[in-house]
N, C-alpha and C positions, 0 to 999 in steps of 0.2 A: 504494500500500500504506500502510495506517495503522499507526502504532506509538505505543503509550502509553509515556510516559517514567516509569520507576520510580525509586525511591530509589537502587537500585544503579547507575543510569546517571549519577548526579549527583555533583558535588563537595560540599564542606562548605557551599557557598552555595546549593545546590539548583539549580545550573546544570548542564546536560549536559556531562560531561567530554569534551574534544575527541576522544579516541580512541574513544569509544563510537559516534560518527557512522560510523566505518568499519564497525562491526558492522551498523548500520542499512543501509549501502550494500550489504554482502554479502547480507543478507537480501533486499533488494529485487532484486538481480541474480538470485538463485536463484529467487525467485517469478516474475520476468519470464520467465526461461527456461522454468520449469515451465509457466507459462500458455501457452507456445507449443509445448508437447509435448516439451521437452528435459529429460530427467531426469538431473540432475547425479550422483545416486547410481549410476545405471546406468552412466554413463560411467566413474565411479570404479571400479566393479566390473570393468570391461573393461580397466582399467589406464591410463586417461586422466584428467588432472587439469587444473584451472585454477589458475594462479598469477598473483597481481597483480604487474605489472612497473612500474607507474607510477600515482601518484595526484596529482592537482592539485586541491586543495580550498580553498575560500574560505569562511570563517566570517563571515557577515554580521551575524547577530543570534542571541542565545542561545535555546535551548529550555530549559524549566524543569520541575522536578518536577511531575508531574500533567498536563502538556501531552499532547495527542495531535497528532503530526506526521504529515504525509503525504509519502511518498517516491515521486517519479516517476522512471521509468527509460526510457531509449531507447538504442538502439545508434546511434552516430554514425559509426563506422568499422568495417568488417569486412575483415580481411586473410586471407591463407591460414591462418595459425596464431595469430592474435590478433584481438582486437576491443576497441573503446573504447566505454564507456558514459558517458552524461551522466545525472547524477542531480541532482535538485532536492529539497531538504527544505524544507517550508513548514509554517506554522501559520496557519490562518485566512487563507489567501491572502497571507501575508507570507513572503517568501523568507528562510530562515534560513541555508541552506548550499547551495553549488553545487559539484559535484565532477565531474571527468572521471577515469575509472578505466580503465586498460588492463590486460587480462588476456591471458596467453598460454595456449595449449592445448598441454600436454606429455604425453609418455608416462611410463611408470613408471621410466624411466632419466633423466628430466629433460630429454629432448630435445624440441624443438618438433615438433609433429605437425599435419598439415593438419586443419582443422576439418571435421567431417562435413558432407555436403551439406545436412542439415536446417538448418544455420545460414544458408545462402543463402536459405532460404524464409521465415525469420522476419523480421518487420518491426516497426518501432516502433509504439506505440499512437497 
């Protein structure tokens, strides 16, 4: 997934603010699932949600105002009620950020819930 860096994403020096990368990761996860037939909005309407339980992120080089970055996503671990994603953010084949994000699947009471069978069928690109 390609993302253009806008002024709102940067600090006073024109460098992407570190917290904005989390938004990029969220967008990429949603698009990854959508591209595999999983509609996060439909699950939400049924009373099921995803919540981030852990993020391990390594900032290697900065993205800057006006850059277009590419975010790749793959599932590296799938458990009963959670999954871990590996994301790489790069610009022109230069790795900028590497992140592992674990998300839990919960019901509307905040309790873990078994992932639907559709998740067993999705695979990484």
